[in-house]
C-alpha positions as CSV (number, residue, x, y, z in Angstrom):
1,M,57.5,67.5,71.8
2,I,57.9,70.5,74.2
3,D,54.7,72.2,74.1
4,R,55.8,76.4,73.9
5,E,52.3,77.5,75.3
6,R,52.2,75.4,78.4
7,P,53.6,77.0,81.7
8,S,55.8,75.4,83.9
9,D,55.6,75.2,87.6
10,S,57.5,78.6,87.6
11,A,56.9,80.0,84.2
12,P,54.0,82.4,83.5
13,P,50.9,81.2,81.0
14,A,51.6,82.4,77.5
15,H,49.4,85.3,77.4
16,E,50.5,86.4,80.6
17,R,54.4,86.7,79.0
18,V,52.8,88.5,76.0
19,Y,51.1,91.0,78.1
20,R,53.7,91.9,80.4
21,S,56.4,92.2,77.5
22,L,54.1,94.0,75.3
23,R,52.9,96.5,78.6
24,A,56.1,97.2,79.0
25,R,57.4,98.1,75.8
26,I,54.5,100.3,75.4
27,M,54.9,101.7,78.4
28,H,58.4,102.4,77.7
29,G,57.9,104.1,74.2
30,Q,59.3,101.3,72.1
31,I,56.5,101.3,69.9
32,D,55.4,104.7,67.9
33,P,52.4,106.1,69.0
34,G,49.8,105.1,65.5
35,A,51.8,101.9,65.1
36,A,49.8,98.9,63.5
37,L,50.1,95.9,65.4
38,T,48.4,92.4,64.2
39,L,47.4,89.3,66.1
40,R,49.2,87.1,63.4
41,G,52.7,89.0,63.4
42,L,52.4,89.3,67.7
43,A,52.0,85.6,67.6
44,A,54.8,84.6,65.5
45,E,56.8,87.0,67.4
46,Y,56.3,85.9,70.9
47,G,56.1,82.1,69.8
48,V,52.8,81.8,70.7
49,S,49.4,81.1,68.7
50,M,46.8,83.5,68.0
51,T,44.7,82.6,71.4
52,P,47.3,84.1,73.8
53,A,48.4,87.1,71.7
54,R,44.2,87.8,71.5
55,E,43.8,87.6,74.9
56,A,47.2,90.3,75.6
57,V,45.9,92.8,73.3
58,R,42.0,92.5,75.1
59,R,43.9,93.4,78.2
60,L,45.4,96.1,77.3
61,V,42.9,97.6,75.2
62,A,40.6,97.7,78.2
63,E,43.7,99.7,80.0
64,G,44.0,102.1,77.2
65,A,47.3,101.2,76.1
66,L,46.0,100.1,72.5
67,K,43.2,101.0,70.4
68,L,40.5,99.1,68.5
69,S,38.9,100.8,65.9
70,A,35.8,100.0,64.3
71,S,37.5,97.8,61.2
72,G,39.1,95.6,64.2
73,R,42.4,97.2,63.7
74,V,44.9,97.4,66.5
75,S,47.5,100.2,67.2
76,T,48.9,101.9,69.7
77,P,46.6,106.0,70.6
78,E,48.3,109.0,69.2
79,L,47.3,111.3,71.6
80,A,46.7,114.9,71.2
81,S,47.5,117.8,73.4
82,E,44.5,117.9,75.7
83,R,44.9,114.2,76.4
84,I,48.4,114.8,77.5
85,E,47.7,117.5,79.3
86,E,44.9,115.2,81.1
87,L,47.0,112.6,82.0
88,A,49.5,115.1,83.6
89,A,47.0,116.4,85.6
90,L,46.4,112.9,86.7
91,R,49.9,112.5,87.4
92,A,49.9,115.7,89.6
93,L,47.2,114.5,91.9
94,I,48.2,110.7,92.5
95,E,52.1,111.0,92.5
96,P,52.2,113.6,95.5
97,E,50.0,111.6,97.3
98,L,51.9,108.2,96.5
99,A,55.1,110.0,97.6
100,S,53.6,110.9,100.8
101,R,52.5,107.7,101.7
102,A,55.9,106.3,100.6
103,L,58.0,109.1,102.7
104,P,57.1,107.0,106.5
105,R,59.3,104.2,104.7
106,A,62.2,106.3,102.8
107,Y,65.4,104.5,104.3
108,A,68.6,104.8,103.3
109,A,68.6,101.9,100.9
110,L,65.6,103.7,99.2
111,T,67.1,106.7,98.5
112,D,70.8,105.6,97.5
113,R,68.4,103.3,94.8
114,M,67.0,106.2,93.6
115,E,70.4,108.4,93.5
116,A,71.6,105.3,91.2
117,I,68.6,105.2,89.1
118,N,69.0,108.9,88.6
119,D,72.8,108.7,87.9
120,I,71.2,106.2,84.8
121,I,68.9,108.5,83.5
122,D,71.8,111.3,83.1
123,E,73.4,109.0,80.9
124,M,70.3,108.4,79.1
125,I,70.0,111.9,78.3
126,V,74.2,112.3,77.9
127,K,73.1,109.3,75.0
128,G,70.1,110.8,73.5
129,D,68.3,107.8,74.2
130,A,64.3,108.5,74.2
131,S,63.3,105.2,75.1
132,G,65.7,104.6,78.1
133,Y,65.0,107.9,79.5
134,V,61.3,107.1,79.5
135,R,62.0,103.7,81.2
136,T,64.6,104.9,83.8
137,N,62.7,108.1,84.2
138,L,59.5,105.5,85.5
139,E,61.7,103.1,87.2
140,F,62.7,106.0,89.9
141,H,59.0,107.0,90.4
142,R,57.8,103.2,90.9
143,T,60.9,102.6,93.2
144,L,59.6,105.2,95.7
145,Y,55.6,104.7,94.9
146,L,56.5,100.7,95.9
147,R,57.0,101.8,99.4
148,A,53.4,103.5,99.5
149,Q,52.0,100.4,100.0
150,A,48.9,101.5,97.9
151,P,48.5,99.0,95.5
152,A,45.1,100.9,93.5
153,M,46.8,104.1,93.2
154,L,50.0,102.7,91.9
155,G,47.9,100.9,89.2
156,L,46.1,103.5,88.6
157,I,49.0,106.0,87.9
158,E,50.6,102.9,86.1
159,T,47.9,103.2,83.8
160,V,48.3,107.1,82.8
161,W,51.9,106.2,82.0
162,L,50.9,103.1,80.1
163,Q,48.7,105.0,78.1
164,A,51.4,108.2,77.7
165,G,54.5,106.1,76.7
166,P,54.6,105.8,72.9
167,T,53.5,110.0,72.6
168,M,55.9,110.8,75.5
169,R,59.0,108.8,74.0
170,M,58.2,110.5,70.5
171,L,58.1,114.2,71.6
172,Y,61.1,113.7,73.8
173,E,62.9,112.1,70.5
174,R,61.6,114.7,67.9
175,L,62.7,118.3,70.2
176,Q,65.1,116.6,72.1
177,R,64.2,118.7,75.4
178,W,64.5,116.5,78.1
179,Q,63.8,117.1,81.5
180,A,67.1,117.2,83.4
181,S,67.1,115.1,86.8
182,D,68.0,117.9,89.1
183,N,64.1,117.6,90.1
184,H,64.8,113.9,91.1
185,R,67.4,115.4,93.4
186,K,65.4,117.4,95.0
187,I,62.6,114.6,95.3
188,I,65.8,112.9,97.2
189,A,66.9,115.6,99.1
190,A,63.3,115.9,100.7
191,L,63.3,112.4,101.7
192,R,66.5,112.5,103.7
193,A,65.0,115.3,105.3
194,G,61.8,113.9,105.9
195,D,60.1,117.1,104.6
196,E,56.7,116.2,103.1
197,P,55.1,119.6,101.7
198,G,59.0,120.1,100.1
199,L,58.2,116.4,98.2
200,R,54.9,117.0,97.3
201,L,56.1,120.2,95.6
202,A,58.9,118.6,94.0
203,I,57.0,115.4,92.7
204,R,54.4,117.9,91.0
205,V,56.7,119.9,89.7
206,D,58.7,116.9,88.1
207,V,55.3,115.2,86.6
208,T,54.4,118.7,85.3
209,Q,57.3,120.7,84.3
210,G,58.7,118.6,81.1
211,L,55.5,118.4,79.6
212,R,55.3,122.2,79.6
213,M,58.6,122.2,78.1
214,L,57.6,119.7,75.2
215,M,54.3,121.0,74.6
216,A,55.6,124.6,74.5
């Protein structure tokens, strides 16, 4: 009999597998804000016992991706306008610095990859796929920031993305006011030109302009 929770030499342990999958779903807005989650339901969904599900939830609560009420109810947070603006301000502070640090390693292969991702973003906009838009938009930024070689800052900004994911997807879906990919083209152009001030400005505009459109 095969123990589904015992990892093979190459597979991650069960709690890590549940954590990674659930974290990605929350970050990409695939779970609605305010949605209730149960340990029993997660354990059944992922084919694990309650212990790995509990450990994954504990980690996500610590990251602010899930909310644990006094009664023990677990849910994704519902963000007020003030909280969304706070998270956007953090993005505007941290992401230009990450982009600046990535600039010396922004070789042609990187900008070509970012351009390809931007084409997929355009496809998501045409399809009206809000979750796909959030996912590919974050992939565009993360592809660049990985070149910064600044894991602490990248971890901080991923926590911001994680907390905002469900609410941002809901806002995009409800209002159908999506930021087009023109700002991303300006980011790519600044990278190719080696223009650090232009890159910082393009990143800052990109991470704040869409929010102003959604909250207007």
